[in-house]
N, C-alpha and C positions, 0 to 999 in steps of 0.2 A: 409925642415926645417920649423918649426912653427914659425910665431913670437911671441917674449916673450909678453905678455901682460902687456899694459901700466898703468899706474897712473895717475892721474890728475895732478902732481906735475911734470910730462913730460911735461906737457904744460904750464908753470906757472901758475894753477890753484890750487887752497886749496880743499882739500877731504871734503866731509861730512860723520860724521862716528856718532854712536851712543856709550854711555856708560850706561849701564844697572844694575841700583843697586837695587837687588833684596831684598825684604824682605820678613823674616818669620812671624807669629806670635808671636814669642819671641822679636821682635824688633831687630832679627840679619840681618847683610848684609852677602850676597854672594859674596864672592870675591874667583880669582882663580892667580895660580902662573903663569905667563906667561914669556916663555922662549924671546918672542920678547920685554920683556920690561925689560931684565937683570933679569928675576927671582923675579920681584918684582910684588906684590900682587895689582891686578886691578879689575875692575869688566868686565862683561861679554861685548862683544860688536863689531862694523862693520861697514863695509861701507853701505851708503845708494845706493842699486840697482836703476839703471835708470828704471822708470815707477816705482818706489814702494813707496808708503807713508812710514813716516820715521816711523807711530807707528806700519806697519808692520815690518819694519825691526827690531823694539826692540823686538817682539816676535820672528820672524826667527832667529837673533842673538844667543837668550836666547837659542833657542831649538837647534841649532846646536852646540854652543860650550860647553854648559851644561846637555842638553838632559830636561831642565825643560821648562814646561808650564807656561806661566805667564798672568796675566791680570792686570787691575786699572793702564795702563801706564800714567804718568804724569810726564811733560817738568818740570825739577829743576831749568837748567842754561846753559848757552853756555859758551862753554872752547873755548881758540886755545890753538894749542899744535905745536907749529913752532921750528923746528930744535932741538928736544930734544934727548939729548945725553942719555936717558935711552932709546929711542928706537933704533929697529935693524935699521934702517934705517934712519939714524939722518937727512937728508935733506926732509923729509916730513913736510908736513904743512897741519894738520888735525883740522875742525872744528866741535868739539865733542856736539853734544846736549847730554845731561845730564838727563837721565831718571829714576823717580822710579818707580817700580813696585811689584806687589808680586804674589805671587804663587798660582797659580791655586787649588793644592791640596800638602797638607801638608806631605803627604805620600811620593810624590815622592823623587825618589832617584837620584842623580846627576850623569852624564855618561859624563866622559873628557876623550880627546882622546893623549894626552901625545904630542901634536902637538901645539895645543893653550894652554894648560894648563897640568903642570903635578901634579897638585895636588889642592885643595878646601879648603874654609875654610867658615863656620859661624860665625860672629865675631860681639859684638855689637859694636857700633860707637863709644862711648868713649875709648874704649880698639884698635882700629885701629888707632886711631888718633896718641897713644903711642909709636905704633910700627915704629920700621926703616926698614921695609923690605916690606913698604907700597909707590906705586909708589906717585910720587909728588902731581902731579892734583888731584889724585883720593883723597889723602890725605884732599889736600885743599875742592874739593867739599863736602864732608862728614863732616870738621870742620865747615863750611860755612853754608849748605844746608840740612844735615841730623842731625848732632848733637844736635842740635836744632830748634823742630819741628816747633817752632814759627817764624823761618826765613822767610824770605819771598823769591820769585822767584827773582834771579838774583841781589841778595843781595842787596835789598833796606831794609833800615833799621827800626826798627819801632821808630816812632816819639818820640821826647823826653819829651814831655807833655801831649801823649795821654788822661792819669786818668784826667787831668785837664781838658783840650779840652772835654774830653765825659762828665764831669760834667756840662760845662758850654751848653753842648750842650742839655744834657737832662731838665737846667734850662730853656733854651730858647724853648724847646718844651713844659716843663710844663706852662710858660708864654703862649706859642701861644695855647694852647689847652684851657685855662682859659679865654681869650679873646674871641677864636671860639665860646666857650661857651656862654659868655656875649652876642656875637651879635648875636648867635641865640636867646637866651630868649629875647632880645631886636626886633628880628624878630617877634618873635609869641606876644609880648607884642604891637607891632606896627601894627599886622593885627590885631589881636582881638579891640585895639583900633579904627581900623578904621571902622571896622563891627560896633561896637558901634555906631561911630559916623554918620556911613551912617543910623543905624537904628532911631539914632535920629531925623535924616535929614526927614526921611520918615514918622515917627511917628507925627512931626512937621506939615508937611503937609496934612498929613491923619487928624490933628484935626482941622484944618482950612474948611476942609467940615465935619466934624461931623456936626457943627450947621446949616449947609443947610438942612443935610440930615435931621436934627432934624426937621426944621421947616416946609419941606416938609412932615413930618409924620405928623406934627401938622393940615398942610392945609387940608389935608382929613380926618381928624380924626373926626367921628362920622357924616360924609356926607352919607346918604343912599341912595339917586337918585345918581344912577351910568352914567354920561355922557361921551363922547367922551374925554373931559376936565380930568377929574377925574381919566380915565382908564389911560389916557397919564402920569399923577401925578405917579400913582403907578406904569407904568411901568418904570417911571425913577428911583423910590425908590427901584426897583428891581435890577436896575444895580447899584446903590449906593451899596446895600448890596451887589452884587456880587465882587465889586472893594474892599470894604474895608475887606470881605472874603479872596481875594486873597493875599490880604497885612497881614494877620494873625490877623485881627482884626475882634472882635465878639461881638455881643450885650449881655450885661447882661441879663439873664432870668430876669423876677420880677413877673408876674401873676400866683399866686399861690404858688408862692415858699418863704421858709422860710427866714427871713431877717437877713442877713447877715451883720455887720457892714463894711467888708471888699471891699463887692461890691456895698452896696446901702446906701443911706442917707434918712433917712425917715422926711418927712417935714410935716406930719401928721396924726392923728390917730383916726378912725371911729369905733364904735361900731357896731357890728354885732352879732344877736343873734343865736348861735351855732359856731360860728366861731371861730377855734383856736387864742389865742394870738398871734401877731407877723408874721402872714402870712400877706403877700404883696396882698392889694384888687387892687390897682389902680395904674399905673406908670403916672408920671406927667412929666418926663422926661427922656430920654433915657442913658442906661450907656455904656461904653464899656472898652473894655482891650484886650489888646496884651499879650497874654502868660497867666501869671500870673499876669501880670502888669495892674494895674486899670487906664486907660486914662481918664475916668470919671465914675464915680459913678452914678447909676442910682436915679432919687429923685422919692420917693414912698409913697406912704400911706400906712399904716400896720392896723392889727384889733388890737383893746385894749382890 
């Protein structure tokens, strides 16, 4: 004599089961008329087997009870079914994991065995909640979670002031974005000013060296005899020129150039036969520029 299969309720434990609400593309839900539930309409479903994942139970129970292949299983809520008079064994306690699923292929034809179900229906959610032959928990799940698509998991309701809060959030976001843009602009402006200040400081220091450089040039100008002292000064001059050049300072060209009021200052004129007027004849003091900015104009004598 084989031992009758025991249920979890025989050991004072609730049983884990699934309910599978299968949708087609028309938005209809598949329900079966179940003898176990007093010939009421219920979704297909059944017990979660040992070592079986719940998502796999959904697929398996749908296939076994209806012959349908389903995909996109989604948990919608959890219900307690305790000692329901609608069930043929009223002393049972089910913890029902209610799932929504979709047909793998719309062309599938349901297959029922007259044991789990005697007939099946494809019904709109709004039609189901109006029927008297729908099992009470089934009707409650559909009314609360499937009739209104925006209903959230486990019955959490939409906040009363969502629109107001959304507008306030958008205002705060816009304000934050403006503040961030202002801050980034300030950063750019500060960086640019710091660069300008650094350049100004550098230019001021270099401007203090330029007179020394000019005096050294004057000291060796016209010296024909080259001795060690003169060569030493010329070497220092070359070093000065390299340092000024490395900091972006250039000497303004003078001799033989056309006089330009942007870079030159005329301190005298001389008449030279055959010489074009405005050509620079002599450099009295050197001129310097950094980029296109003149630090010191060159003092020159030009042809008249």
